[in-house]
N, C-alpha and C positions, 0 to 999 in steps of 0.2 A: 350191267352198269352205266354205260352208255345210249342203251336205249331207253333207260329209267330216264337220266336227264335229259335225251332230245326228243324225247317222244314216241310211242312206237308207230306211229305215221310218220318219222321222220329216218327213224333205227331203226324197222321191225325185229323181236329176237331171232338167230338165229335159227334158221327152218318153220317160222312161221312166216303167216300175206293174210292179210285182211280183220276182221274186226274179230279174229280168235285172239289176235295177239298182244292187244292188253291181259287178258286172261291167262295168256300162256307164260306173261313178264311176272306177275302176282303169285301164278303156281314154282317156276323160278325161285323167287322169292323166297317163298316161300319153305320150298325144300331147301333152301341154304340156311334160312333161320335155325330149322328140326335140325340138321346136321352141324350146324354149331354147338346148339345148346347141348347136342345129346355129348355131341366128344368135349365138354368141357371139362378141364382136369382142375379136380379145386384147389385151391389155397393153401398154406397152412391153417389148420384150426387157432384161434385164440383164446389164449388163456381166459379161460371163466372168470368172475368175479366170486369174492369171497362168497360163500353162502350167508343171509343176512341172520343176524341174532337172534336169539328166541326174544320176544315180548309174552314177562308172565301175568303180566294183567291181564281181568275178565275182559273181554270183548263188548259193545255197547248192545244193550236192546234194542230188537228190532225195529222198534219206532223212533228211537233215537237215532239208529244210524241213519233211517228215512232223511230223516229230522238234518241231518248233517250235511246231507247230496245235494238236498235243497236249497241247506245256508250257502253252504259252497256255490252252487249252481247259480244262486240269485244273486250273489255281493260284484260279481262285473258289470250288470245293470247300470246301463250308463246314467245318467243324473238327469230327470226331465230339465228343462229348458225354462226358467222362471221360477225354480224352486219346485219345490214336493207341491202334488199334488195328487187328488183320490185319497182313500181308505185303507190303502193296504200298507199293511207295517213295512218298513226299511231293514231290508233281512240283512245286509250290509256291516249296519248297525246292531243289530242283535246277535247277529255272530260270535264278539269278542264274549257277550258275556256266555254266549251257548259253550263255549271252552271253558271259560273259569269254572262253570259248573261240572262238564263233564274231567276236567283233571281234576277239582276239588273230589271227585268220588272214585277219581280211579282207575278210570278206563282204560283201553287201550284205543287208537284209531283203525277201521278196518280199515288193511292194507289196499284196499281200491281204490281208499279214497286219498289216499297218501300223497300224489303226484299233486291233487288240486290244493289239498291241505298246505302243502309246500309250495304254490303258488298265491297262495292267499298271503302266506307270511313276506313271499320277496317283494309283493304290492304294498303290502302294508306292514312297517315297521311295530304296532303296536300291538298287534297281532301278534308278533312272534314267540316273545317270550310261552304263552299260552299253548300257539301250534304247536311251537318242539316240546313241549311238554306231553300233549297229544300223544304226536307221532312217535315219541319215545325213541330209543335205539334203531329200530329199522328206518325211522323218517331218516338220520343221521346217516346209516346206511345209505340209503336212497339218494340222498344229498352229494355224496360222493362221488355218484356215479354219473350227477348231472352238473355240467358247471355252474349253470342258471339260478342252482342252488346253493352255491359256498358259504354263501354270507351263513347257513345254518351250520358248518363247519366251524364258525368262529367263536361260538360260543359253550363250541363242546368237543368230545374228542369223535373223530370221525368214526371211531374205532365201535360206539358206544356211551358209558358213561365213566364219569371220574371215578377214581380210585376211591377205596373206604378209606377215606381220614385216619382209622386206626391202623390201617396197613403204612407201617412208616417206610418199609420199604419201596414202595409202589409209588409210595405222597414223593418220596424223593426222585425220585427217576423223571416224573413228570415235571416238577420243578425245574431239574437243570436239566432237563432235554426237550420240554414239551413248547410248543408254541407257544407266544403272548399270552395270548385266548383262553388257552388250556389251564396257563399260570394263572391269566387275573378267576377264571371260574372254580382254581383248585384252591387257592390263599380265601377264596369267598366261601366254599364250603368247607375248608380246614378250619376258620376261623370261626366259623358259626359253628362248630361241634366244642371245637376247644380253642377259647381265644389265643393262649399263651403260647399254643404252640401252633399258630398262624402267625401270630408275632414273630416267635426262633425263627419259623421258619423262612420269614423275611429278612431278618436280622441276618441271618447266612449270608444272604448273594448280596445283601444293599451297597455295600460299598463298590461288587459290578456291575449293578444297572444302569441301562443307559437312563438320561435323567427325565423323559417323559415318561417312563417306565416306572421309576421311582414314584413319579406323582401318581399313577392312576392302583399302586399298590400301596401309597401312603391312605389313596381316597378311602379302600377299601377296609381301614379298621374304621372307620363311621359303625359300619357293624358291629354290636358286645363290647363299643368304646367304652373301658372303666380308669381309674386310677393306677393300675399293674401297667398303662401303656405309655404312663407320664414318661418314663426314663429315656423310651424311645424316641418319641417324640422332642424332647428336648433337646437331645440326638441332633435330629434333624434340623433344627433349630438352625444349625451351623452349615446344611448342604450348601451346597456349591450351586444351586437352583432358585431362583428369586419365587417362581410359581409354589418349589414345593417345602419350602420357609415358609412360606405364607400359608400350606394348609397344614403344616403342622402347628402352627400357632392358634391357627383357627379349633381345631380340634384339642387343642389344651386350652382356648378359652371357654371351651364344654363345658370342662371337665371346675367344676366353680372352684374344689380343691386344690388345685395345681398349683406349684410357686409359682408359671408366666399369668394366672389369674390373681393369683395377690399381687404382682409386681405393676397390674394393669389396672388394679382397684386402687394400690396409694397412687398413680399418675392420676385417675381419675376423680378420687375425690377432690386432690388438690385443685380442679378445674370447676366442678361442679359442687354448690355449698348451698346453705340459708341464712339467706339476711333475716336477723329476726328485730332488727332498728325499724324496718319499717311499719307501718298503720297496717300492714297486713302480710305474715310472711310472705317472703318471695325469694323464691331460686334465684340465683346468683351465676355465673356462666363465667369461668375465667380461660378463654381457649391457650393452647399451648401458643407458645410463642417460636417453639422449632422444635424439628425433628430429630433427636441426637442418632444414637450411634445404637446405643441398649433399645430404645424404641424401633428401631430400622430389625434390629436382631428379633425381637419379639415380634414381628408380621405388622409392623405400622407400616404401610406404602406414605414416602414421602412424597411422592409428585402425587397432588390432584386432577382427575378428570375435567376434562376443559370445561373451562363455565365456572369452576366450584373454587373460593377461598381455598389456603392451604390451613388456614387455622381449624375452621370450620370442620374440613376432612379430616384434619388429628385428631379431634374432638370427637368428632362420631366413630373411630377404630379402637378410642381409649372406651370410650362406654359402651359400645357393642363388644366389647373385650371383656369386660369388670363384668364378675357375680353379680347379678343382681343380689345379694346376699349382703353387700357394703352398703346398700344404700339405706335403709331404715336406719340403722344409728347414727350413720350422716343427715340424717333429717329429723331427729329427736324424738324415734321410737315409731315415728310415723309407719301405716301400711301401705301399702303400694297405692290403696285407690287413694287413700288421704295424699299421697307423692303426688302422683298422678296429677290433681289439682289443683294441684300448688299453683299459682302467677309465677311465670318468667319472664326476669328482665328481659330488656333488650335485642327483642327478638328472636332468643334461642328457643322457643318452645319446640319451633317446628323441628329443627337438627337434634335436640336432646331425645325429643318423646321419637324421633323415628330411630336415634343408637338403641334405644329403651326397646325397641321393638324387634329388632334384630337381635340383639342379646338375651329379649322371652323367645322367640324363635331357636335360636341355636343352643340354650340352657332347658328347651322344654319345660321352660316355666308357668304353670298353670294361672297359680296367683298374679304377677307380673300380666298374662295375656289378659286373663277378667280385666284388671283395671283400665290397660290399655284400652281395650271393646269398649266396653262402659256398659250402659243400657241398649237393650236393641232400638229403641224407640227414639234416643238421640239419631236428629238428623246426621247425617253421614257428614256433611259437611261443619260440625260443631263437635264433633266424640272429642272427648276427654282425652284419647290419646293421642289419636292418627285418625284423618281422614279418607287414607288412603284406601280405599276398598281391596286393593293386593295386600296389602300389609293383615286388615283383619283377615282377611284368607288364610295368612299364614299361621294370624295368633289362633283362631279356631282349631288350625290344625294341631294344635298341643293339648285341645279339650278332650276330655273322652269323648265317644261318639255321641253318648243321650245328651249330653251338655250342648255340645254343638249345635245338634240337629235344633235342640230347644231355642236357641240362638237365634240359630236362623231363621227360622220358624214365625218370632218374633218381631223379628225385621222383615222382616214378608207383610205380615197382619199389617206393619204399622208403617211401612213405606214403598208396601208393592213391589212388584218383579222388577222393575227397571232397571237396579243396582245390584238387582242380587244371583246376577247370572255364575261370578265369578265366587260367591258366598255359597252357591247350593253345590259349585262341582267339589268342595273339599268335605262334603258330607256322607256319611256311610253309606253304603246301598245295598239293599231298598232302603228308601227311605223310612226314619220312623215316623206314624203315623199322625202324631203333629203337625212336622213340617210338609208330609202329604196331603194333611189336609189345608193347610194353610196356602199352600202350590193352587193349588183346585179353586179353592175361594178367592184368590189373587185373578187369577186366570177367568172365575167366571165374572168377577168384577169389568175387566178388562173389555169383556164382550160387554157387557151392559151399558158400556162406555162409546162405543161404537164404533171401535178402534178395527184397524186390519190386523188378522191374528200375525199378520207375516214379522210385527215389530215383536213377534214374540217368539218366535220360529227356534231360538236355542234353548230359551228354555223348555219349550215344547217338546222338541228333542231329547234335551235331558231326562221329564217327564217321560216319556216312553220306556227310557232306559232304566229310570231309578224310582217311577212310584213302586210303592208292593202290588201287586198285581190284585191285589183285595180290593183294589181304590176302583177297579173300575164298574162296579155295582153305585159306586158314590156318582162316577162319570155320566152314567147312562140316561140320564136325567138333563144335560147339558148337548148331549149329543143328537136329538132333536133340534129340526131351524125353529125357530122362531122371528115373530114377525118385527122387522128393523125398524126402529125408531123414525124418526123423520129429519133427523140430527144427525144420524148416523151417516159411516162413508157407503157410498151406493154397493151391494153384494156383499158385503164383510158380515152378514148374519150366516148366509148357505158358507160361507168361507169356514165362517169358527165349525159350523156344525159340521162339516167336512173336517178340520182337524183333530177335534173331538172325537169323531168317530177313527180315524187314524188310530187315537192312541186309544181309545178303547180295544178295538181292534189288537193292539201291539202288545195289551196287557193280558190281554185272555191267550193272547201265542207264548207269553214268556209264562203264564201259568202252566201251560200246554207242553212248554218245553221241559221245566221242573219238571211234568208228574212224565213223561216218556223216561227222563231219565233216571228218575226213581221206580218207574214200574214194573212189570214182570220180567224178569230177568236180568235185573239190577243186581249189584250186591248188597248183599246186608249190611 
């Protein structure tokens, strides 16, 4: 050791001299290392982990397995500076769609892909539901062995799946002894199979739950909400927690036949009526002058947000919670379209219509949603019920997918794509043919106008994920570079050609992804 520290020139190893000293030192070190390794006494053996549970689902077809490997490898590619360029599809944005297709077909993830799959789900929360479903019980088992993947254990049991909702003993045991996330997942599973059983499970321990837990459990009643839940929710109106009371009131107001909805209707109709003495029948509003104890018990928040008047705040909550069925009688038998078209006195129209929008969304009332949406050709700022695109998107979500796609297609045809992004996001995927054609036509018009495609990058990204792959044929003619007009932005034509080529390549890839999952080796 001294020779190694000082150097063989200054302190040669014992019995050596000259140029052989360094070799002798290394030989001695090698002998010591070999002797130490050979004489090493093993420590106590670690307890091996429990075997991974079996996953009976069929494996992916070979082509689909290779596709998953490429998608997982491509998800971590850094985003290019200055926005997306080139014609290559964005694999990171296709991964969610591939996972959804694989889960829908009932496949399991290859064991070798589980680490990369869990890493992807760790990095992107939007991937987690489908990624964990594909990973299955083996993914949860593996997540229990690595702290980096502990997020996977919050939504399911570390040892496997939830018990069968019909296994009363296993359900009771997990409900009484499980972690909070396990109990939330269990309540959702039981509720989906038997709403009454889920409600009974919750009622049995309700009094002893923490306020924040009661709020989360109460929120799970949205699935399968029915009149049978009214008694439980009415009792929750007296809860110690203000948030629990507010959620219970919201759920009750979504039941138009509930007692709370009736109380709200009685209050709302005294505030909103029809002045038949005016030259044109006009809606008149007299907002509440106070928020009494009974209103607060029924979920009306007494303190408005900053910058909001008290009376308009109270009025909005009453109208929002009142069943929409109470208004035709109040307005002389008029239909929703006729009510929404009536003028409103004293600048109350925006407040009243916004409250009706929230009520239509909460009560999933398609007739009122249509009335408040109005014709798609009407300019957004002058619509009959609302000028907010966010509100229109919420209203559209209450319509069936075909009607929703048709309305948005007509909106795009009338107004272009600049204001349609939020509306496109609520349409079912893949987009129905009329909507897809309207989007393609609008993109073509935008290109001909000479603008840069960057202004439509959001819509183009949606189109890559949501257009039907069959639209690739229609787009191929747009993917060719065209001569630029004199007044066009410099280089815009080449950028548009590149964007359309990427869109076509992405649609072709999505078609191959589906074919690979449905190809040889796929389950019938």
